[in-house]
N, C-alpha and C positions, 0 to 999 in steps of 0.2 A: 595473415598469419593466424593460426588457430588460437582459441582462448587458452588452451593448455600451454602453448609456448609462451604466451604472455604471463601466465602464472609463474612459469620457470624463470622468466626475466625478473619478475618482481622479487622472487626469493633470492636471486643472485644479487640484486641491488641491495636488499636488506643485509645480506651476508657481507657485502663490500662495506656498507655503512658501519656495521658492527666491528669489522676489522679496522676501519679507519679510526673509530673511537679508541681502540686498544693502542694502535700505533701512535696516535696523537698524545695519549696519556703517557706512554713510555717516552716519547720525545720530550714532554714537559718535565718528567721526573729526571731524565738524564741531564737536561739543561740546568735544572736546579742543583744538581750534584757537581757540575763543572766548576762553578765559582768556589765551592767549598774545597774541592780537590786542589785547585790552584792555590788557594790560601794556605793549605797545608804544605804544598811544595815550597812556597816562598818563605814560610816560617821555618822550614827545615834547612834551607840553604845556608844560613850563617853557620850552623853547626857543621855541616858537611864541608864548607869552604875552610872553616877553622881547622878541622881535622886534616884537610889536604895541605894547608899552610904549614902545620907543624911537621908533617912528613917531608915537605919540600925543604924546610929550614934544617931539619935533622940530616937529610941527605946531602945538602950543600955543606953542612958543618963537618961531616965525617963521611966522605963518599965510600971509603973502604969498609967501614962498619955497616953502612946502609946497604952496600951491595949484597950482603948476605940475605937480606929480606926483600930487596927490590930487584934483584937480578932475575932474568927469565932463563930457565934451564935450556941448554942447547938441544938436548935430546929428551923428549917426553915419551915415556913408556906407558904412563897411566894418567888420566885426567878426569876431572869432575866437571860436568856441564850442568848449570842451573838455568832453566827456562821459565820465565814468568809470563803466564798467559792469564786468561780470564775465567771466572766461574760460570759465566753465562754467555750465550750467543746473541744473535740479533744485533750484532755490532759491526756489520760490514766485514772488512778484511782484517780486523784487529787480531783475532786469534790465529787465523790462517797464516798471516805474515810472520808473526814471531815463531810459531811452531815450525814452519818450513825453514826459517833461518836456523833454528836449533837443530833440525834434522840435517841441514847442510853442514853445520859445524861438526856434528857427531861423525858424519860420513868423512869429512876431511881429516879429522883426527884418526879415525880408524884406517884410512888409506895411508896415513903417515906411520902406521904401525903401533899406535897407542890404543890401549884398552880404555873404554869410556864408562864412567858411572854417571847415569842420568838422573837428575833431580828435577821435579816439576812443581810449579805453583799454579793452581787453578784447576777446576774440574774438567776442563776441556782437553788438557794436555795428556793425561795418562791414556785415554782411549785412542787419541790420535797416534801416539807412538806405539802402543801395543798392536794396533791394526797394521802398522808397518814393520812389525817384528822387532822392535827395540824394547829392551827390558828397562823398566823404570825402577830405580833403586828405592826412591821414596817420593811421595807426593804430598803437597800441602794445599788445603782448600778451605773455603768458608769465610775468608777475610779479605779477599782481593779487592772488593769494592771500597772498604774502609780499613786499611791495614793499620796496625799499631806497631810501636817499636818492639814490643814483646814478641810479636810475630816475626819481625826481622831478626831478633836475637835467637829465636828458636831455629829458624832456617839457617842462620850463620853457623850455629853450633853443629848442625847436621852436615853441612857441606864442607866445613873446615876439618871435621874429624879425620877423613882419609888423608888430608894434607898433613895434619899434625902427626898422624901415625906413620907417615912415610909411605903410604899406599898410593899417593898421587903426587905428581910434581907440579900440577897446575890446576887452578879452579877458574872456570870461565862462566860468564853470565851473558845470557841472551834476553833482552827485554826491549820494550818500547819506550823510547826517551821522549819527554815532553819539552819541546822548544818554545812553542807558543800555541795559542788557541787554533791557529791555522796550520801548524807544522808539527808533526810527530814522525819519528823514524825508528826503525828497528836497528839496534846497535849491539855489537858484541864487545864485551869488556873483560879484561883479565882482573880477577879479584885477588888471587894469591898465586905466586908471590905478589906483594903489593906493587901496583903499577905506579910509576913516577908521575905525579900530576904536573900540569903546566905550572911554571913558577908564577905566572900572572893569570889569575882567574877572572872571568867576567863578573862584573858587579861587585868585586872585592878590591880592597886596597892592595897596592904592590907589596911584595915581600919586604920584610924588615931589612934595613941596610946596616952594615957594620958587623961587629963581632958578637956572636951569640954563644953563650956558655950553657951547656946542657947538664942537668942533674936529674936523674942518673945519666950514665954514659949513653951515647947514641944507640948502640946496639941493644942495650937493655930497655931504653925508652921505646924504640920501635917494636921490640918484642911485646911490650905491654900494650902498645897502641894498635898493634895489628888486629886483634879481635874487635876493638872498638871501630877501627876504620872499616873492617869488613861489615859489621852491623850497620854502619852509617851508609855504605854504598848500597847494600841490599834494601834498606829502608827507603832510600831515595828512589831506587828502581821501583819499589812497590808503589810509592806515592805517584811517581810519574806514569807508571802503568795504569793506575786507577784513573787518573785524569785523562789519559789517552783513551781508555775504554769508554768513559762517559761521553767524550767528544765523538768517538766513532759511533757509539750507539745513538747519540742525538742526530747525527747526520743520516744514519741508516733509517731511523724511524721517520725523520722528516721526508726522506725520499720515498719511503713506503706510504706515508700519508698523502703525498702528492700523487703517487701512482693510484692510490685508492680513489682520490678525487677524480682523476682523469678517467679511470675505469667506470666509476659511477656515472659520470656524465655520458660516456659512450653508451653504456647499457640503457640509460634513460632515453637517449635519442633513438636507439633501436626499438625500445618498447613503445615510444610515442609513434614512431613510424609504423610499427606493427598495428597499433590501435587505430591509426588513421586508415590503414589499408583495410582493416576489418570493418570499420564503419563505412568506408566507400563500397566495399563488397556488399554489405547489407543493404545500402541504399540502392545499389544497382539491382539487387534481387527484388526489392520492393517495387522499383520502377518497372522492371521487366514483368513482374506479376501483374501489376496494374495494366500495363499495355496488353498483356495476354487476355485479361478479363475484358478490356475494352474491345479488342478485336473479336472476341467470342460473341459479344452482344451484337 
């Protein structure tokens, strides 16, 4: 192989090595963020479970009053869909999975005759939906990696406004739920009207037994708790989405690093083989020249 081709291989090997340094650094950064994100999820769960327990107890204490805020409307003519994706890519199928799930939900609601107002979290979502001809009502970005409760409160006030004003009968959430470091899944959840949680939640004590007296009345209590419950669910979804993003990015960058190692080894073998062929060719030319000189004498 000519020397020019060998120089091309050297440049490709250097390019692969530079890419590997970047992917390895991103892998380490994502891995360092995973434990922090998990700690925030575990710290938030007692508040979320406590909020769910209060709703369960109130619903069991006065089902008739609770039905006004917990019942799902039979006919939905207008709905709000909130999709939580990421601000950045290079994270495998994390963004694509949740965005496509949101697209399917919007299509399903529209096929059922409902108008949909779409809200998005993350820089990747608006361009995805606008490319597919879906109008985005409002988007939120810049905090997905490390969300705060203030961010969740701001999002909750935006998506709840159409429901409070009577312009939407249902508010839906599409996000990636964090089950463990090895298991995350895209889930669709009803935010408003409040969905009835399971009476017994994982990692929490069983509901209180006996008679419970509420002050104020159940209907008034649930009315005041609804905004707090909405903020809690959105904040939990943001935290679990952030942890899922870091895990997806760590896996994607680990796979990219392994691929770079493999490609670098392959190119190195090809270059070594080309160098050996070039050396062998030069030796044969020298030997042939020497033989020609000897024959001429």
